[in-house]
A tleap script that builds the chain and sets N, CA, C and O, in Angstrom:
source leaprc.protein.ff14SB
mol = sequence {
  NMET ASN ILE SER LYS GLU GLU LEU VAL VAL
  GLN ILE GLU ALA ALA ARG ARG LYS LEU ASN
  GLU SER MET ASP GLU LYS GLN ASP TYR GLU
  VAL ILE TYR GLN ASN SER VAL ALA LEU ASP
  ARG LEU ILE GLU LEU TYR ILE VAL SER GLY
  CPHE
}
set mol.1.N position { 153.181 129.752 -273.531 }
set mol.1.CA position { 152.956 128.839 -272.414 }
set mol.1.C position { 152.063 129.538 -271.400 }
set mol.1.O position { 152.380 130.636 -270.942 }
set mol.2.N position { 150.971 128.918 -271.056 }
set mol.2.CA position { 150.039 129.464 -270.078 }
set mol.2.C position { 150.168 128.681 -268.779 }
set mol.2.O position { 149.762 127.522 -268.694 }
set mol.3.N position { 150.729 129.319 -267.787 }
set mol.3.CA position { 150.950 128.663 -266.499 }
set mol.3.C position { 150.632 129.680 -265.411 }
set mol.3.O position { 150.958 130.860 -265.533 }
set mol.4.N position { 149.999 129.211 -264.360 }
set mol.4.CA position { 149.654 130.133 -263.280 }
set mol.4.C position { 150.886 130.449 -262.444 }
set mol.4.O position { 151.875 129.715 -262.441 }
set mol.5.N position { 150.790 131.553 -261.746 }
set mol.5.CA position { 151.886 131.975 -260.880 }
set mol.5.C position { 152.191 130.895 -259.839 }
set mol.5.O position { 153.353 130.595 -259.562 }
set mol.6.N position { 151.146 130.325 -259.275 }
set mol.6.CA position { 151.323 129.312 -258.236 }
set mol.6.C position { 152.029 128.071 -258.771 }
set mol.6.O position { 152.912 127.517 -258.116 }
set mol.7.N position { 151.630 127.639 -259.974 }
set mol.7.CA position { 152.272 126.471 -260.579 }
set mol.7.C position { 153.747 126.739 -260.850 }
set mol.7.O position { 154.599 125.879 -260.627 }
set mol.8.N position { 154.034 127.937 -261.330 }
set mol.8.CA position { 155.405 128.300 -261.633 }
set mol.8.C position { 156.257 128.360 -260.368 }
set mol.8.O position { 157.409 127.927 -260.374 }
set mol.9.N position { 155.702 128.890 -259.300 }
set mol.9.CA position { 156.431 128.950 -258.026 }
set mol.9.C position { 156.741 127.538 -257.527 }
set mol.9.O position { 157.835 127.282 -257.025 }
set mol.10.N position { 155.788 126.630 -257.663 }
set mol.10.CA position { 156.006 125.236 -257.249 }
set mol.10.C position { 157.134 124.618 -258.075 }
set mol.10.O position { 157.989 123.915 -257.538 }
set mol.11.N position { 157.132 124.882 -259.378 }
set mol.11.CA position { 158.181 124.341 -260.241 }
set mol.11.C position { 159.546 124.937 -259.901 }
set mol.11.O position { 160.556 124.233 -259.909 }
set mol.12.N position { 159.572 126.229 -259.603 }
set mol.12.CA position { 160.829 126.884 -259.229 }
set mol.12.C position { 161.376 126.286 -257.936 }
set mol.12.O position { 162.567 125.992 -257.839 }
set mol.13.N position { 160.514 126.110 -256.955 }
set mol.13.CA position { 160.968 125.539 -255.679 }
set mol.13.C position { 161.482 124.111 -255.857 }
set mol.13.O position { 162.477 123.727 -255.243 }
set mol.14.N position { 160.804 123.325 -256.697 }
set mol.14.CA position { 161.257 121.953 -256.947 }
set mol.14.C position { 162.615 121.954 -257.646 }
set mol.14.O position { 163.487 121.150 -257.319 }
set mol.15.N position { 162.790 122.850 -258.599 }
set mol.15.CA position { 164.066 122.944 -259.313 }
set mol.15.C position { 165.174 123.411 -258.379 }
set mol.15.O position { 166.310 122.948 -258.479 }
set mol.16.N position { 164.849 124.323 -257.475 }
set mol.16.CA position { 165.842 124.804 -256.507 }
set mol.16.C position { 166.285 123.674 -255.590 }
set mol.16.O position { 167.475 123.510 -255.323 }
set mol.17.N position { 165.312 122.889 -255.105 }
set mol.17.CA position { 165.654 121.746 -254.248 }
set mol.17.C position { 166.533 120.741 -254.995 }
set mol.17.O position { 167.500 120.215 -254.444 }
set mol.18.N position { 166.178 120.483 -256.265 }
set mol.18.CA position { 166.950 119.535 -257.065 }
set mol.18.C position { 168.385 120.034 -257.253 }
set mol.18.O position { 169.332 119.253 -257.156 }
set mol.19.N position { 168.544 121.323 -257.518 }
set mol.19.CA position { 169.879 121.901 -257.662 }
set mol.19.C position { 170.656 121.791 -256.356 }
set mol.19.O position { 171.813 121.370 -256.355 }
set mol.20.N position { 170.036 122.164 -255.259 }
set mol.20.CA position { 170.709 122.088 -253.962 }
set mol.20.C position { 171.131 120.663 -253.627 }
set mol.20.O position { 172.238 120.439 -253.138 }
set mol.21.N position { 170.250 119.701 -253.889 }
set mol.21.CA position { 170.582 118.306 -253.613 }
set mol.21.C position { 171.753 117.838 -254.464 }
set mol.21.O position { 172.632 117.124 -253.982 }
set mol.22.N position { 171.762 118.241 -255.731 }
set mol.22.CA position { 172.864 117.808 -256.597 }
set mol.22.C position { 174.191 118.394 -256.124 }
set mol.22.O position { 175.233 117.746 -256.230 }
set mol.23.N position { 174.153 119.622 -255.602 }
set mol.23.CA position { 175.389 120.220 -255.069 }
set mol.23.C position { 175.783 119.559 -253.756 }
set mol.23.O position { 176.957 119.262 -253.540 }
set mol.24.N position { 174.813 119.327 -252.880 }
set mol.24.CA position { 175.105 118.688 -251.591 }
set mol.24.C position { 175.690 117.289 -251.776 }
set mol.24.O position { 176.567 116.862 -251.026 }
set mol.25.N position { 175.184 116.582 -252.797 }
set mol.25.CA position { 175.656 115.224 -253.063 }
set mol.25.C position { 176.924 115.201 -253.911 }
set mol.25.O position { 177.439 114.136 -254.250 }
set mol.26.N position { 177.424 116.406 -254.251 }
set mol.26.CA position { 178.648 116.532 -255.057 }
set mol.26.C position { 178.566 115.721 -256.342 }
set mol.26.O position { 179.492 114.993 -256.702 }
set mol.27.N position { 177.419 115.866 -257.031 }
set mol.27.CA position { 177.239 115.176 -258.302 }
set mol.27.C position { 178.151 115.793 -259.355 }
set mol.27.O position { 178.765 116.836 -259.131 }
set mol.28.N position { 178.227 115.142 -260.491 }
set mol.28.CA position { 179.078 115.626 -261.582 }
set mol.28.C position { 178.713 117.059 -261.948 }
set mol.28.O position { 177.568 117.487 -261.806 }
set mol.29.N position { 179.720 117.788 -262.421 }
set mol.29.CA position { 179.529 119.184 -262.814 }
set mol.29.C position { 178.386 119.322 -263.820 }
set mol.29.O position { 177.567 120.234 -263.704 }
set mol.30.N position { 178.325 118.429 -264.801 }
set mol.30.CA position { 177.303 118.512 -265.852 }
set mol.30.C position { 175.892 118.427 -265.268 }
set mol.30.O position { 174.993 119.137 -265.718 }
set mol.31.N position { 175.698 117.577 -264.284 }
set mol.31.CA position { 174.379 117.443 -263.644 }
set mol.31.C position { 174.032 118.733 -262.909 }
set mol.31.O position { 172.918 119.242 -263.033 }
set mol.32.N position { 174.976 119.255 -262.154 }
set mol.32.CA position { 174.740 120.504 -261.417 }
set mol.32.C position { 174.449 121.636 -262.396 }
set mol.32.O position { 173.537 122.435 -262.181 }
set mol.33.N position { 175.228 121.698 -263.470 }
set mol.33.CA position { 175.042 122.743 -264.472 }
set mol.33.C position { 173.647 122.664 -265.094 }
set mol.33.O position { 172.967 123.682 -265.220 }
set mol.34.N position { 173.224 121.476 -265.480 }
set mol.34.CA position { 171.900 121.307 -266.099 }
set mol.34.C position { 170.784 121.687 -265.124 }
set mol.34.O position { 169.793 122.298 -265.524 }
set mol.35.N position { 170.940 121.332 -263.856 }
set mol.35.CA position { 169.944 121.712 -262.852 }
set mol.35.C position { 169.903 123.224 -262.682 }
set mol.35.O position { 168.833 123.805 -262.499 }
set mol.36.N position { 171.064 123.857 -262.743 }
set mol.36.CA position { 171.141 125.306 -262.627 }
set mol.36.C position { 170.465 125.991 -263.812 }
set mol.36.O position { 169.729 126.963 -263.641 }
set mol.37.N position { 170.719 125.480 -265.004 }
set mol.37.CA position { 170.112 126.046 -266.213 }
set mol.37.C position { 168.592 125.893 -266.161 }
set mol.37.O position { 167.867 126.816 -266.531 }
set mol.38.N position { 168.109 124.748 -265.710 }
set mol.38.CA position { 166.669 124.518 -265.611 }
set mol.38.C position { 166.032 125.522 -264.643 }
set mol.38.O position { 164.970 126.075 -264.932 }
set mol.39.N position { 166.674 125.753 -263.507 }
set mol.39.CA position { 166.165 126.726 -262.543 }
set mol.39.C position { 166.182 128.127 -263.137 }
set mol.39.O position { 165.216 128.875 -262.990 }
set mol.40.N position { 167.269 128.484 -263.805 }
set mol.40.CA position { 167.368 129.806 -264.434 }
set mol.40.C position { 166.252 130.037 -265.448 }
set mol.40.O position { 165.692 131.131 -265.518 }
set mol.41.N position { 165.930 129.025 -266.223 }
set mol.41.CA position { 164.857 129.156 -267.231 }
set mol.41.C position { 163.514 129.411 -266.565 }
set mol.41.O position { 162.728 130.232 -267.037 }
set mol.42.N position { 163.253 128.711 -265.477 }
set mol.42.CA position { 161.990 128.915 -264.768 }
set mol.42.C position { 161.924 130.310 -264.160 }
set mol.42.O position { 160.875 130.953 -264.196 }
set mol.43.N position { 163.024 130.776 -263.609 }
set mol.43.CA position { 163.061 132.125 -263.034 }
set mol.43.C position { 162.865 133.161 -264.135 }
set mol.43.O position { 162.152 134.146 -263.941 }
set mol.44.N position { 163.483 132.946 -265.271 }
set mol.44.CA position { 163.311 133.851 -266.403 }
set mol.44.C position { 161.844 133.894 -266.839 }
set mol.44.O position { 161.300 134.967 -267.097 }
set mol.45.N position { 161.216 132.734 -266.918 }
set mol.45.CA position { 159.806 132.656 -267.295 }
set mol.45.C position { 158.955 133.422 -266.295 }
set mol.45.O position { 158.022 134.124 -266.686 }
set mol.46.N position { 159.261 133.297 -265.021 }
set mol.46.CA position { 158.543 134.015 -263.955 }
set mol.46.C position { 158.662 135.530 -264.180 }
set mol.46.O position { 157.678 136.262 -264.078 }
set mol.47.N position { 159.866 135.978 -264.483 }
set mol.47.CA position { 160.104 137.406 -264.665 }
set mol.47.C position { 159.387 137.937 -265.896 }
set mol.47.O position { 158.710 138.963 -265.821 }
set mol.48.N position { 159.525 137.251 -267.035 }
set mol.48.CA position { 158.906 137.760 -268.259 }
set mol.48.C position { 157.387 137.630 -268.235 }
set mol.48.O position { 156.690 138.296 -269.000 }
set mol.49.N position { 156.881 136.778 -267.362 }
set mol.49.CA position { 155.424 136.648 -267.231 }
set mol.49.C position { 154.815 137.804 -266.456 }
set mol.49.O position { 153.595 137.961 -266.417 }
set mol.50.N position { 155.669 138.610 -265.841 }
set mol.50.CA position { 155.185 139.781 -265.128 }
set mol.50.C position { 154.646 139.499 -263.742 }
set mol.50.O position { 153.901 140.304 -263.184 }
set mol.51.N position { 155.018 138.364 -263.189 }
set mol.51.CA position { 154.563 138.047 -261.836 }
set mol.51.C position { 155.446 138.789 -260.897 }
set mol.51.O position { 155.274 138.694 -259.682 }
savepdb mol mol.pdb
quit
């Protein structure tokens, strides 16, 4: 996957906001969990990309 650092940061911030909103709205555990996993994957990609 070829993605710029800036694009990845934007995606991470969007995923973080989505996770925070799901927790603030007290959504179902499964929704919060999936949002958390999505954020974790993006952070992992950021790390392994060497940014």
